[in-house]
C-alpha positions, -999 to +999 in steps of 0.1 A: +557-334+417+537-366+423+523-352+456+512-320+437+495-340+410+478-362+436+467-331+454+452-316+422+434-348+414+420-350+450+409-313+448+392-319+414+374-350+427+361-331+457+349-303+435+330-328+413+314-349+440+321-332+473+287-313+474+269-346+467+288-364+494+281-337+519+244-339+511+244-377+515+261-375+549+237-347+561+207-367+549+219-398+568+226-377+599+192-360+598+175-393+593+192-409+624+187-380+648+150-373+657+156-336+666+172-329+632+146-346+610+134-312+598+167-309+579+155-336+555+132-310+540+163-294+526+187-323+520+163-349+504+154-326+474+191-319+469+199-356+470+172-363+444+186-335+423+221-349+426+209-383+415+191-368+386+222-348+375+244-379+377+222-401+355+207-376+330+222-374+295+216-339+283+240-318+302+277-328+306+284-304+334+255-317+355+268-353+350+303-344+359+295-319+387+262-328+403+246-300+422+276-277+418+270-271+381+237-255+388+255-225+402+266-218+366+230-215+354+220-194+385+249-170+378+239-168+341+205-157+351+218-132+377+246-119+355+227-090+339+216-077+373+249-082+390+267-065+362+243-036+361+242-030+399+275-042+412+302-045+385+297-018+359+308+018+364+285+047+356+298+049+320+303+013+311+269-003+305+255-012+271+235-003+252+227+024+277+250+031+306+239+038+341+244+075+338+222+077+307+195+056+324+197+076+356+191+108+336+159+095+321+147+081+355+153+115+372+135+135+345+106+110+344+102+112+381+106+150+383+138+146+404+170+166+403+189+158+371+221+177+378+255+160+380+282+170+406+319+176+403+322+178+365+320+153+336+331+117+341+339+115+304+375+115+292+374+148+272+407+138+254+395+105+242+376+099+209+344+093+229+341+131+235+321+154+213+306+188+221+284+216+210+296+251+204+280+276+229+279+313+224+292+342+245+257+358+240+231+331+248+196+338+234+174+339+264+146+353+242+142+321+222+106+307+221+096+283+250+085+256+225+089+247+189+069+223+167+074+212+131+048+212+103+049+179+085+033+177+051+043+185+015+022+206-009+006+173-019-007+168+016-041+183+025-040+175+063-005+185+075+004+177+111+021+199+136+045+175+154+064+179+187+102+177+185+103+145+206+079+117+201+075+080+209+092+058+183+076+027+167+069-001+193+041-026+186+015-040+208+026-076+212+062-065+217+050-042+244+023-051+269-012-036+270-004-016+301+027-002+285+008+009+254-019+025+275+007+044+296+026+056+265-006+068+247-020+086+278+014+102+283+014+113+246-021+128+250-011+147+281+021+160+266+007+167+231+032+146+212+027+115+190+028+078+196+040+056+167+020+023+167+048+001+154+040-024+126+017-045+148-014-025+140-037-001+160-048-019+191-076-010+214-049+001+238-036+027+213-071+041+212-077+041+249-067+077+257-069+095+224-032+103+220-020+113+185-010+082+165+014+076+136+003+044+120+032+023+109+026-001+080+051-029+077+053-058+052+027-078+071+001-050+065-014-056+099-046-038+103-050-034+066-045-069+051-065-095+033-068-131+045-038-141+024-016-112+037-020-087+009-027-050+013-064-042+017-071-006+005-106-004+020-095-016+054-066+008+053-088+038+044-112+029+072-084+030+099-063+058+084-092+082+083-097+079+121-091+114+135-067+099+161-043+088+132-023+119+122+003+104+099+011+071+081+046+056+081+058+029+056+083+008+074+111-003+050+135-015+077+144-009+113+177-004+131+177-036+151+173-060+122+172-042+088+162-065+059+149-092+083+113-103+085+097-118+116+074-144+129+052-141+160+045-177+169+008-187+170+011-196+207+017-159+214-011-146+191-038-138+217-073-126+208-063-090+214-032-093+192-052-110+165-078-083+167-051-055+162-033-073+134-062-087+116-049-123+117-065-155+131-059-161+168-034-189+174-019-187+139+017-177+131+019-140+124+044-135+096+062-103+085+080-110+052+114-093+047+101-073+017+068-056+008+045-071-017+029-038-028+060-025-046+095-036-058+109-004-073+114+031-061+087+044-085+064+016-072+071+028-036+062+064-045+030+054-063+019+034-033+027+062-009+006+085-031-022+060-030-020+058+008-021+096+011-053+097-010-069+068+009-061+085+042-078+117+032-046+137+025-027+129+057+012+129+056+028+097+044+064+089+050+089+061+052+112+047+079+144+030+071+178+021+084+202+030+057+220+002+039+231+008+003+234+045-005+224+041-041+189+029-029+183+061-010+193+081-041+170+060-062+141+071-040+151+107-046+153+102-083+118+085-082+104+115-064+117+139-090+107+117-120+071+110-108+064+142-090+051+122-061+067+135-029+071+118+004+060+140+033+088+128+057+116+103+062+125+087+095+161+075+097+166+047+122+202+040+132+217+005+135+220+012+172+182+015+175+159-014+185+135-022+213+125-058+204+143-090+199+166-095+169+193-119+157+226-109+173+244-109+139+219-083+126+220-061+157+258-061+157+268-062+120+239-050+097+228-014+091+243+021+091+246+039+124+223+069+129+249+096+124+261+084+090+226+074+079+212+108+089+240+127+071+235+106+039+197+111+038+201+148+046+225+151+018+202+131-006+173+155+002+194+187+001+214+176-029+182+170-050+164+201-038+137+181-020+145+191+016+120+220+017+092+195+010+104+164+028+109+166+066+136+144+082+134+127+116+160+108+136+156+077+157+183+057+175+193+060+212+177+094+216+174+101+253+187+136+261+185+172+249+222+171+239+215+141+217+186+159+201+208+189+194+234+167+177+207+152+155+193+186+145+228+197+136+231+168+112+198+176+094+169+163+116+136+182+119+125+162+150+135+131+170+118+099+180+128+078+210+119+042+219+140+029+247+141+064+264+104+062+268+107+026+280+130+038+308+104+064+316+080+036+321+104+019+345+125-004+322+156-015+340+175-029+310+172-065+322+176-077+286+146-100+289+125-084+261+126-115+239+118-140+267+083-127+278+098-124+313+103-086+315+104-079+353+088-044+348+057-055+328+067-035+298+079-061+272+057-090+281+022-104+276+023-122+310-007-107+329+009-112+363+039-092+352+019-065+335+000-060+368+030-042+383+028-015+356+000+009+365-008+029+333-022+060+351+010+064+372+035+057+344+017+080+319+027+109+341+064+098+339+062+095+301+048+130+297+073+144+323+103+128+306+093+143+273+087+177+288+120+179+307+140+166+278+126+193+255+133+218+283+169+206+283+170+208+245+158+244+246+185+253+271+210+239+245+196+261+218+197+291+241+233+284+251+243+283+215+228+318+209+203+306+183+167+315+176+155+279+168+170+244+167+170+243+129+198+268+130+221+242+146+247+235+119+274+208+115+300+235+122+285+238+157+294+201+165+329+190+172+344+156+179+379+142+187+399+124+161+425+114+187+439+126+220+456+156+204+433+167+175+396+176+171+376+192+144+340+202+136+317+177+119+315+198+087+352+193+082+350+155+089+319+148+067+308+163+034+275+183+036+260+191+002+246+224-009+210+226-023+208+210-057+245+199-058+237+163-068+217+176-097+243+201-109+276+185-102+273+150-086+306+139-100+324+163-077+307+149-045+317+118-025+284+102-037+293+103-074+293+065-079+263+059-057+243+086-076+253+072-109+242+037-098+208+049-087+177+045-110+141+054-103+128+021-119+149-003-098+165-007-064+193-025-082+225-008-093+227+006-128+252-011-150 
């Protein structure tokens, strides 16, 4: 036993100081033998590093394991790449697995996107869900569909594509990425959401349709003290390139959380787009200053519609408390002011950096959020006026079909279009070290992204995904995607049982919340909702 203990101690001692001892011996050898002096170029820096490790006070591992401990830091940096390219199976990666990413890459490049030898999914596990096809596919279905967005209160409705670029700000994305996305949107006749960072010169560079997102920082329409500036808003919103206005209430990655872009990152171009001083901290408060009640929100939306010259105005949110969604519905009915559209962002969405607790534990996933907002609109009779969009891990025609079956009128994608630009999911978005030049302001990294080349991939991905989506509609025997119903979607409850979505979730009939809310699963949330407050009624 003593011999074993002694062996363990010796082994541990060698692990701690063996590499340093080897470097010392090699340095001495190289210094004594003239023909080996070149080796000092390698060993002397290692010896200096070992000495630094041993005497520094910040890192315990470095002091206890000179030289060797650096392997840990190297492996931490290499871990995302090794995991993605060596360790993970095709279906194991998060948030997007290799198969999902490969599908986007293939469609963006115009390559074969077929898959051999059948599905790799376990069709008897709860991960499997499917769409109901028809014995008589409808090959006569139109080649393309678009959706008209704009209520009767809107004088400049917009005809939107069924797949568009979700909100991603300049500042979060690079100038070259923004230019490539906008040129792709122009080529494919779909829209490009600006994100809350304002309309930059790069959004305007190729004339692609824009949806201008207004967040709590009011970037591009703010006064010097951060309040909303109606005149500045009207000037930008009436630009013919701006087709719709979107009020951001929350986003999937960090709902209810504000943000700060440090002054060190506020370049002249970012300051220009956001209307803030260069070099100053750029703050997005958690809440809007222009309203604090549902009625206030609707009144401001009506003001924005008037200031924009009658363009569609909507909201984007990740659903949190159901009664707050119902409060907005009650406010629309009480005031007579109608939103033109609502974008539901799922908690699984998110292209920028966010606190891990928010990403993992705050916000309703897209499916549940989409069903709730759909039910709120249908149950209050507002669905014919208010269009509904879905955002959150949209990357395929099948995913779009699922969202349409739950009530969506169109879909937005963020990370799908980032993959089309060349994103490799390196998880460096927050560190300004994106290897593909997409999520960075580093000019040397941006250089690798050539906007003219990547724009073609952006347009091609959107086109091929819509083609796949149409093939889904054809296979289901339908005339258009809005005929996809919850009954057409099935999912497993366990290895032995499955059922259609309409039997697993409650889908309201038109006006049901107004006529008999007490008989619905939303009775308590509906009763708690008031048009004059986002708080719960007593």
